[in-house]
N, C-alpha and C positions, 0 to 999 in steps of 0.2 A: 233767740239770737242775742238778746240782751245778756242772758245768762252765759251764753257761749263765749262772750268777750271775757267774762270773769274766769271761766274754765281755761282759756288760752293763756290769760295772765298768770294764773296759778301754775299751769304746766311750764310756762317759760321761766318762772321763779324757781321752780324745782330743777330745771336744767342748770340754771345759774348756781343753785345751792350744791348740786351734785357734779360740779365741774371736774373734780379729780377722778371720781369713779367712772364718769362718762368719757373722760379724756377729750373734752370739747371745751375750748376756751370761752370763758364767760362773756367775752365781748361778742363772739359770734351768736351765742344764745340770746344775749340782750338785743342784738340787731334783728334777729329772727322774731323775737317777742314784739319789738317795736313796730315791725311791719305787719305782722299777722293780725294783731289786734285792730289796726286801722283797715285791713283787708276785710275782716268780718264785719266791721262797722259800715264800710261803704257798700258792701255787697248786699247788706240787708238794712240800709239806711231808712227806708220807709217804715219798716216794722219797729225799729229801735226808736226813731224820733216820734212816731205816733203814739208811743207809750206815755209821752208828756213829761218825762223826767229830766229832759235836757233844758236847763235854764238858759243856755246860750242860744238854743233854737228859738225859744219863746221870745227873747230879746231881738233876734235877728228878724223875726216875722214883722216886727214893728219898727225896723231900722230903715234908714236911707239907703243902706247897702242893698237890701232886697229891692227897694223901689228903683234904684239905678238898674238893677239886673233885669227887672220885669219891663222897664221902659225900653231897654236895649233888645230884649227877647220877649215880646208880648205873648208869644205862643208857647212859652215854656210851661211845662206841666209842673205840678206840685213835686213830683219825683225828681225832675231836673232841678228844681229850686233847692231841694234837700241836698242833692249831690253838689250843687254849687256852694251851698253853706259849708259842707264838710271839706271839699277840696280847695276852694278859693277863699274861704274865710277862716275855718278852725285850723286847718293844717298850716296855713300862712301865719296866723296868729300865734300858734304854739311853737312854730319853728323859730319865730322871732325871739320868744322868751327862752327857748332851749339854746339858741345860737349865742345869746348873751352869756349864759353860763359856760358854754363850751370855749368861747373865745376868751373869757375871764380865766378859765382854767388853763388854756393853752399859753396864754401870756404869762400867768404865775409860774407855771411849770418851766417855761423857757428862762425867766428871770432867775429862779432858783437854781437851775441847771447851769446858767452862766456864772453865778456866784461860785458854784461848786467847782466848775472847770477852772476857775481862777484861784482855787484853793482858799476862797474867802472864809469858808466855814471852819478852816483850820484855826483861825483866830479865836473861835468860840470853843471848839472841841478841846484845844490845848488848855483852856482854863477849867474844863470839867475833868478834874483829875481823879475823882473817886471811881472805884470799880465795884464798890458795895451796891449790891442789887437794890436794896431798899432806899438808900440815900440817893442813888441815881434816879429812881423812879419818882421820888418826891421832887427832886430838882427839876426834872423834865416836865412833870405834870404841872407844877406851879408856874414854870416858865410859859408852857403852852397855854394855860388858863388865862394869863394876863395878856399874852401876845394875841390871842384869839379875839379878845375884846377890842384891841386896837386895829388889827388887820381884818380878820374875819376868820371863821373856823376852817374854811376850805384852804385859804392861802397858808395859815399857820400849820396845818397838817402837812402840807407839801414841804414846807421848810423843815419841820421837825423830823419827818421821815428821812430827809436828806441828812440831817444831823445824825440820826440813829445809825445810819450806815457807817458812819465814821467812829461810832462808839461801841457797837456790839457786833460781834462776829456770828454767833450761833443764830440760825435762821428762826427757830421757834421761839427763842428768847426775844428776838427783834420783833417778831409778830406780837408777842405779849405786850411789849413796850409801845409799839405802834397803835395797838388796840386801846391801851390806857390813854395814849395821846388823843385818840378820837373822842373818848369820853370827856377828857380835859378840854379839848377844843370846842365841843358842843356845849359844855357847861359854861365856858368862858364867853362864848358867843351869845348866850341866851340873855344875859343881863346888860348887854351893851346895844345901843341903838344902831350901831354899824357892825355888830359882831356876827349877825346871821341874817340870811335873807328874810326869815319870817319876822324878826324884830325891825328890820328896815321897812318892811310892808306895813307893820302896825304903826311905825313912827310916821312914815309918809302919809298913811291913811288917817292920821290924827286920832287914833284909838288910844295912843299913849304919848307922853311927852318924854323927852331925853332924860331929864333929871329924875322923874318918877320911876321909870323903867329900871334905872341904875339903883335907886334906893330900895325898891321893893323886891327886886328879883336877884340881887347880888348875894344875899345870904342864902336862900334856897339853892342857888347855883354852886356856891362854895361847898355846901353839904352834899350836893349831887356828886362832887368830885371826892369829897372827904370820906364819905362812907365806904366807897370801894377801895380807897387808898389805905384806910385803917385796916380793913379786912385783909387786903393783899400783904400788908406789912407784916402781919403775924404768920403768913404762909411762906413768904419768900426768904430764903437764906442763901448765903454764898456771894460770890463775886461774879461780874460779867467778864467775859474774855474779849479784849479789843481785837478788831481785825488786824491780821498781818498784811501790811501793805506791800505791793509789789514795787520793784525798782522804779518803774515808771510813775507810780503814785507817790513815792517818797521824793522823786526828783522835783526840785522847786523850779519850775519852768516859768514862774511869775515872780516879780519882786515883791518885797513887803509893802511897798507903796501901792502897787497894782492890786494886791489882795485887799488892802484896807479900802481902796477907792471903789472896787466893785462891790465889797460887802456894804459899804455905806450907801453907794448909789442904788443897790438892789433893794435894801430895807427901806430906803427913802422913797423908792418908786412904789413899793407895796403900801407904805403908810400914807402916800400921797393920793391913793385912790379915793378914800372917803372925802378928802379935802376937794379933790377934783369934782366929785359928784355934788357936794354942797355948793360949790362956787358956780359950776356950769349947769347943774341940774341934768346933765347928760347921764346915761347909764354907766355903772361902775366898769364895765368891760373897756369902755373907751379910755378911762383913766389908766387901766392896766396896759392897754396897747400903747398909750402915750409914753408911759414909763419904759416900756420895752423898746420903743423906737429910739428914745434918748440913750439908753444903754447900748443899743445896737450900734448907733453912730459913733459912740464913745469907744467901743471895742475896735471898730474898723480903723479909727484914727490912732488908737493906742498901739495897735499891733501892725501898722502898715509897713514898718521896716523889718519885721521878723521874718523868719523862715517860713516857707509855704506850709510846712508840717505843723508849726506852732500857730500860724494864722488859722489853719483849718480847725484846729482844736479850740482856739480861744475866742474866735469871732462867733456871732449868734448863728450865722449860716452853718457852721460846724456843730454848734450846740443842738440846733433843731433836729439833727440826725439822731440825737440821743433821747429826744422827748418821747415819752411813752404814749404813742398814738392809739394803741388798743384801749387805753383808759378813756380816751375821748369818745371812741366808738361805743364803749360800754355805757358811758353817760347818755349818749345820744339815744341808744336803744331803750334804756330804762325810762328816761324822761318822755320819750315819745309814746310809750305804752300807757304811762300814767295820764298823759295829755289826752289820749283817746277815751280813757275811762271818765276823765272830767268832762269832755265834749259831749259824750253820750248821755251823761247824767248820773252815772254811778256814785260819784262822790257827793253830789247834791243830795241824792236819795239817802245816802249814809248820814249826812249832816242832819237832815230832817228827822231821821229815825232816832238819832242820839237826843235831839231836843224833846221829842215827844215822849220817849221812853225813859230817859234818865232825868231830865229837867232839874239838874243840880250842877252848879259850875265846876265843882271839883270832879264829879263823875264824868261830865262831858269832856272836860280838858284832859283828865286822866286817859280817857278812851282815845281822844285825838292824838295824844302823845304816843300811846301804844300802836295805834294805826300808822303813825308817821314812821314806825320802824319797817313798815311793809310798803306803804304808799308814800310818795314824796310829800314832805311837809308843806310845801308852797301851796298846791291846790287845796289841801286840808285847811290851811290857815285862811286862804282866799274864800273857801266855802263858809267858814265860821264867820268871817267878816261880812260876807254878803247875807248870811242868815240873820245876823243881829245888827241893826243900825245903831249908830252911836246915840245914846239917849242923853237928853238934857235932864237936870234934876227935876225941873218942873213936870216934864212928860212922865218921868219915872214915878213921881209921887202921885200923878193923876191916873196911873194905870191900875189894873185890877190887882196886880201883885207888886206894890211899890218897893218892898224890901228886896225882892228878887231882881226887879229891873234896874235898881240902883247899881248892880254889878256891871251894867253896860254903859254907864257914863264914861266920859273920857278919863283915863286912868283908874277905871273900875277894876275890881278884883278879877273879873272874867278875862279882860285883856292882858293883865299882868300874868295870870296863870297860863293863859294861852301862849304867851311869849316863852315861858318856862317850858311848858310841856311839849309844844311843837319843836322847840330848839334842842331839847335834851332827849326826848323820847326816841329819836333816830339812833341813838347809841345802842339801843337793845339788840339790833341786828346790824351786821356790817354794811348792808345795802340800804340802811334806813336814813342816811345822811350823806350830804356831798362829801364831808370829811371822811366818812367811813368808805365811801366808794373810792375816793382818791387813795386812801391808804391800801385798800384791797388791790386797786390796780397797780400801784407803785411797788408794793411788797409781795403781791400774789398771795395774799392771806386767804386761807380756805374758809369758806362760808360755814361749813359744819364745825370746824375747829373753833371759830368765833362763838358759835352757839353754845358749844360745850364749855368753853374756858372763860368767856367774857360776858355773855348775855345775862347770866344771873347776877353778876357784879353791877352791870349797868341797871338792871332792875332794882337792885337795892338802892342805889344812888337815886334813881328816878323817883321812886315812891317815898324814899327818905326825904327828898327835896320838897315834894308835895306836902308831906307831913310838917315840915319846917315852915313852909308858907302858911299852912293852916294855923300853926301855933303862933306865928308872927301876927296874923290877923286877929286871933283871939286875945293875945296878950297886950298888943299895942293899939289896936284899933276898935276892939269890942270889949275890952276888959274893963 
């Protein structure tokens, strides 16, 4: 049954990948996958947990949560304790983590849609006058790269996809640019302590410091984007065609002052999220919802004297009707399925296998990055963080393998490379990162199309960046 969970997971991913031939929306497939994996788990909980692969179950056996449960139900059998662990501990725990991502995504999408409804992006798109495909690609990719470091890769992707809709008419061309935005967003997020969930985890966990992660990972991240961009620049020719706007879209139903105000407030709200987290230590989604609430109140007051039609279009209540809810469900399904594999011990087993059979920081991290294209990078990073404690220099030197263990001190090469690999490896497949899933949901990008057109470019950038990191280490720190 432990293996059946993997089989269900693979079949669910195939349904998502074959969305167009099957004519079944990927959100529906993801929700089915997210529930079925948990069903297999709970129906065979004793067989699965008795294998001893679940790190969570081992911790739970010695926790106060189990003591509280057995005190309340002294007659509870081991099977009932296992079911309690899955239903009242694991599902609740993972639902909390998933909900943070979903509310963050919902808040960001609503803010971006509100800016768009107020024609705020017009102020940016009017300044991007080039229609040359190569020039436009470089402008958008560089913009995405640095925006991602400031906002985060998910929020940046949502913003950039909204911009692309104003700049490119042809669907397949827009898919290509949106896919390159995903690569740029993931590359930009990997070197910033606030640019990606995995770097935030490593920063908060004290595996890395903010200054060091920027210094050591920015160059590999730049080349992660540069290599695909250079390759594509030799292949692309011609100009993009801008979309023909309808009479309703060309009608300026907001003033210049309103457009500037909402653009400024929207970007300020997104930039405020990491500040909010640093000051309050509360999760990022709360900062996002705080920003949304301020914008919501502002739009209500700003348009209170306008017609009912304009109020319906411009206030957040009207905007919420346009938010892409299937993307939220898609996220929920995918993350739920991965959470079940983490809870049952599949990911822990994978981490141990890599350590025992690879035992090389470049090999382990390269594998983690490739796996993050299939499995969410958050549990993979968490698994790696749990597998290796932060070493002190004294402990590393006293170990059997001092040179190898020195990679695991704070700001050691293992943690730096983990931030890069887990952050950028997700670009290899469209469903491998939050940015990719958002782009896929918003633009309806086909999974198979992405594999054919983009995956090989992402692989060139990914392994190219690892090579650059290795050269950086050799030339500047071991040379």
